[in-house]
N, C-alpha and C positions, 0 to 999 in steps of 0.2 A: 725288562721294563723299564726298573726304578736306578738304568746306570745310565741312558741313552734321554738326552735332551725334552720337554713333555712337547716340543714340537714336534720333536721327530715320530712321536707316538701314535702309530694308527687311530681313525675315527671308533673305530670299535676297542681296541685298549683303552682309550681315552674316554669314552661314555662308561665303559665298565669302571675303573679306577674311579671317575665321578660320586656314579650311584655306590660304591662301597664304603662313597667318606675319603678315601684317601687323597684327593685333593676338591678342591673347589672349583664351580665353573669359571667362578671367577679368577681364580688361578693360573686357569688352562686359558682361558679367553688374552689376562695380560703378557702373558708368554708369547702367546701367539703377536699379539700385538705390537712387544719390542722386535720378534723377530722378524716384523711386517718392519719394522722403521731402521732394522738395521742391514736388510738387504732389497728392498724396495722401490729405498733411493737410487741403484745402479740400475737396477731391473724393469724397473718404471710398468709392476704384471697389476697392483691395483692401483686403479686411478681414482678412485673413490672411497677415503677414510668413513669408516665405521664405525671408527673406537670408539667415542661417548655414546652409542647404541649399541654397539656389542657390549660394556662395560654392562652396562643398564639392564641389559638383557641377564648376563652371567649373575649379576646379582640376581636379579628375580626367578631365574630357575635354583637357585642353589634355596632360596626360598621355598618354595618350592615343595624342594627337596627335602627340606629339613623337616617341614610337616605332612610329610608324609605322604602328600601327590602323586598321584601315578606316573611315570616319565615315557617320553617318547623312547625311543634307541641310537635318537641322536642329541641326547638330553645333556645339554650342555656345552655342544663339543658347536669350534669355528667352524665355519664352509666361508666358502665364497660365492658370489654367482655372477656374472657378465654381465655387461651395461645395455644389453640387448635386450633385457627381462625385467618386468617391470617389479620393481620394487617400491611399493608404497611411499610416496614423498620423495622419491630421489627421482632423478631424469635420466628415461631410457633413447641416451641421445643413440644410441646405436653406431658411435661413432664421429656423429655426423656434426658438425661444429651450427648450425644449422638449426640443432635439433636437439641442441644444448640446455631448454630451460622444457624439455617437454614429459611435463612432472608427472608420473603417474599417479593416478588415483583410485588406485589399490593392486593389491599383489596380484602376480599368474598365478597361476595354480603350481609352478615349480618351488615356488618361492612361500607359497602357502603349505605346500606337504612338508618343505623345510622346517618351517619355524612349526609348525604341529609336530614334529616329528623333535622337537625342541632341539633345532640347533640354532647358533648364533652365528650372525652375519657379519664377521669383520671387515668387509669391502668387497668391490664392486671390480671386476675385470675388463683390463682392455680388450678391442676388438678395434679392426680394420674399418673401415667406414659402409658403412649398410651390412657387415659382417660377409662383403663380401670378394675377400683377399686371403691368401695362402699364408702372407706376411704379414703379423700385427704392427699396424702404425697408420696414425690418420692427426689430418692437420689438430682434431679438438685435444686430442691428448700424448698425441709422441708416439716415441718406436719405443714396445716394448723388445726386452733382451730377452736369451733364451740364459740361464744359470749355467749353465754346460760347458758355453764358450759364445762370446762376444759377437764372432762372428757369424755364426748360420745364426740361423732364425730360429721363433722358441715355434714356428706356425702358426696358422690361424684356419679360420677366422677366433676357436675360441686359445688364442694366444697367449692372453692373459692367464685366461684358468691353467692355462698348460706350466706356465714359466712360476704361478703362485702356488701350486700344489707339491712341484716339483722342490721348490727353495725351503719349503716348510712353513708358507703362508697356509694355512687352514687345513684340516684334514680331509677334506672332500670341498671340488671346483664342480661348478655348473658349468656347463657347453652345452652347446648344438649343434648339430650339423647337418646339413643338404648337398655337400656335395665333400663331404672328408674334415670337417671342420671341431669333429671331438676326435678324431683317430689319428689327423695330421699334427695336429696338436704332441696327443699325449706319443706316438713317434717322436717327436723332437728333443721334447723335452723328458724320455726315461720313464712316461708311469703310463697307467695302464686308463680300461675304459671300455665302455661297450653303447653304441649306435641300437638302441632297440628297435624293437617291430615298429612302424608306422600303427599309432594309435596306443603303446603299450603306456606314453607318460601323458598325460596330462598339457594343452596347451592353449596361452591365450596369452594376449599382454591388453589393457583395459586401459591404455593410453595410445592404442592403435588409433593412429589419424583423420580423425570423418569419422570414424567408426567401420569405416576400410579392412576387408576382407585381404587375404593372401593369396594369389593364386589359385587354382588347382594342384598343379605342378607341386607348388614350393608344397602345400600342405600334403603331399602324398610324401614328398622327398624329406619332411624335416622331420628332425628330432630333439628332443631334448636328453641330457643326459648328466652322468658324474662322471669326472677322473678323479683317480688316486693314486696312491702311490703303492699298492695293495690289488687284487683280485676280488679280494674278502672286503674289501672298505667297497670297490664298487658293485658288488654285489649289494652291500645296505644300501649307497646312498641310491641303487635302482627301486631297490623296496620301498625304499622314503616318497623317493618324485612318482611315482605310479600310481599312487590312493587317485580314488577314482574325481576327478570334477565335474561339473555338467554342464563347464563352459565348454566344454571339446568338443563335438560331436563325433568324433572319429575314436573317442578314446573306447576302449575295450578289456570287458572284466574278465581278462583272461588265467588264471595262472601265474605263478613265479615260477612255478616247478611242473614240469611237465610228466607222463608217462618214462617210468626205467627203461632207459635201449639197453635191447639186449647188446651185450656184449658178446667177444669184440666186439666196442665199434669200430665202423670203418670211416678212415677220415682220407681226403683226399689232397694232395700237395701238387698244387697247380701246374701245371705244367706253363713253363713262361713262354709267350709267344720269341717268333724268331726274332720281328722286327725290335724286338725291346733291349735296347744299350744296359749293362746293366753291369755293377760294380761286385765283382767274384766273391770279396768280404764279405756283401752283405748278404749274397746266395747265400753264401754255407751259414753260415745264421740260418735263413730259413731253411737249411736240412739240420741245421743241429737242434731249433726248432721240431724238428719232425721226428728228428731220435729219440726226444725229450717225450712227445710224447706213444713215440713206439716201446720207451722204457717202460710208460707207464699202462704201458697192455693196449692201446691201441693199434685197430687193425691199417698202417700204414702203406698211401700208393700213390703212385705220380698217376694224374689224371689230365683230362682236357675238360677246360670248363665252355659251358655250353656259348658259343658268342660273341664273346669277350668284348671284340670292337666292335662287333651289331648293340649292342647293349650299351658301350659308354656311348656310343655315337647315339643313338637313343634318348639319353641319359642329357648330354648336351645340348640337342634339338629344341626339345622341349622344353627347361631349363629358363635357353636361352634366350629361345622364342617368346617365352613368357614376361624373362627380364624387358626385350626386346619392345613387345608393345604394353606393359604395364608398368614399368619402372623404369626408364631408363632417359626420359627427361625430365625427372625429379633428381635420377643420377647428376645426371651434366648436370644441371639448374644449383646443385649444391656440393656435389662431391669435389672432394678439390684435385688436381692436377694427375699425380700419379693415382691417381684410384680412376679416372675417366680413360688414361691410357690403358690400364690392364683391362677396364672393360671393353676396349676396343677389342682386346685383344683375344676375350673370351666372346664375345659377339662374330669375329672372324675365324674363330674354331669350327663354330654351327653353320649347320642352315638353316636361315628361314623360315621359318613354316607360314603357308597362308590358311585360314581357314579348314579348309576343307583334309591341307594336310596336316594340322595341327592333328586334328579327332581323329583320323586316321592313324596315327602316329600314337594315340592316348589307347586304341582299342589294341594297335600292335602288342602294346607295355602287355596284356594280357596274355598274349603270348607267352608272350617272352621271359615272363615271372612260370608260368604255367610249366614253361621246359627247363627255368632251374629249381620250378619246387619236385620234377624227376627229378632232376641230379641230386638235390639233398635225399632222396627215399634213400637211394644205391646209396652217397657217402654223408650220414645226416652233419658229418663234421667238415669242414672246407677249409683250406689253410694255407693262406696267398701271402706275396710278400705285401705289406703296406705301400714301401715303394723300393725302386731295385735300386737306388741307388743313395747316398749318404744326406743326409740333411743341409741343405744348398745354403750358402751364404742370405744375411739378410736383405730382403728387398731385390729377392732375384728379378723375379719379374718383371721388373722396369728395366729391362735388357731387350725388350723388345718383343714383336707378338711370338716371332719362333722362337721364344725361348719360355715362355707361358706352353704354345702349345706344347712345347718339352718336359713339359716342368710335369702340363694334368695328362698326355695323351701317353710319352711314355715314363715318365718316371712313377706315377700312380693311376695307372688305370685300371687297378683292382680292386681302387679304391670306392670312387662317385659308383659305380655303375650298382656300387649296393642302396645308395639310394633312391635309383631307377626301383629297383626292386622292393623296397620299403623291409629290407632283411635283415633281420639283430646280425650288427658286428663287432667284435671287440678287438681292441688292441693291448697287447701286450709286451713287455720292454724281454729282450735277447739276450743282449749285451754288445759289446761295444765296439766301432770303428773309429782308428784312432784316437780315441777317446771320448767319440759322444753316443750316443744309445742310437740301437738300430732296436724296431720291434715287429714284430706279426701280424697279420689279421689271421681273423678264425670266425669264420662264417656260421650259420645253421640257417635251421627253418624257422618259420614264422611264429615266436613267441615263445619259439625255443633258446632262448638270451640264456638258460638255468646251462645249457648244451654250449653255447658258446665261452660261459664262464669255467667251466667246471674244464673242460680246457686249457682255457686258460690259464688255471690256478697246477694246472699238470703240470708244462713248460714252467711259469715259476718256482715248482716248489724245487725244479731242477737248476734255472737260473739265477733266482733268488731276487730279489728284491732291488733291482737292479740303481736305483738314486739313491742308494748306502754309497757308493762308488762315486756317487756326487760331495755327501757333505763327509766325508772322508778325507776330502783336497782341502777342506778346511782347517 
């Protein structure tokens, strides 16, 4: 640890060094701020600089430690938060110019939990408008770049979070995921993450306009979560973020570690649909991840997942129908030209459901989830590609409706189905294709994030911390 710069330390290492007095929180925070000043002007990952408040918080953290006060697991550790989550006194713009003065009157549950754990917030990270694109660009804050390669996207909608943590700004980044917005940036930027089970991490924004609540499907499909450079830090971030908050009626007091599974644990490696156009090098890394699990003692077999195509279509129809009814008008009124074009492409992928069809589709979701849960009884771990192709160029979704559908239907079909199901799904990097990172997705049954992360850690143990190869280029 001592040989590497402080900004490269893991959250676990950083917290331990602060607790033992080897380094102060103020010193750590200033190093991360310096790192932000060095790399962020190019990346534009952090779009709200909270350096002054961060230094004050770090000094307070050091005083608390000196007084012998009890400290949390992230005491003095720098983190970032996505700009679509409330931080008291800051604007929750969600990347929309019209919302630039939407000042949060209080902290969201995730923000509050991070603060209670002692974390120091150094900045807020970028997202596309309404957090509804897989590419992070907006008229308010501009384009965020991928630290690996200017020519490829950093992903979205938590693209700023993924770019920042990969580049060494903050030890843990907050993000959220309604169709892949944690996992896709993790894939693009070579970091790890987990989309937790519905109800695992509490969510609520006090700044919500007019006291309106999100639609039912948005509530069912959206998850908050951590992005980090190591699986161990993702696990720590999950533990901290998942503490109870009564403002989220979906929050579930499930234990973070479930009953130990009997070994050898069976892993299903998902068969790739014949209509998918795949990159052979990407798929070879999926197979490599399967080999890593086999080497770790897992019983690895290829298997067909339950109706992947139908599950994806159900996700698309439900979420886009809800968007059309509840959000499309305001999105068209306040969104930029590029955003509106992309939303139109999304809507064309879906079948718009009337009231009866919408209710039947929600009912069907229960059957679909039941079938997947039965599958996961036989195979407690499911390994899939997150994408079957390398990370695409920046703003590739602006190339027309056909390209939008190709990206979501062909490339990342395995990704968004997990939002419909509300199942935990982790992403861990495996290696590089043409110099840029590629990861895989690991799925488990409800509230078994521990099973996902155990398998991800087994892959990481063999593959290494891939983002270190990025830092070696400096």
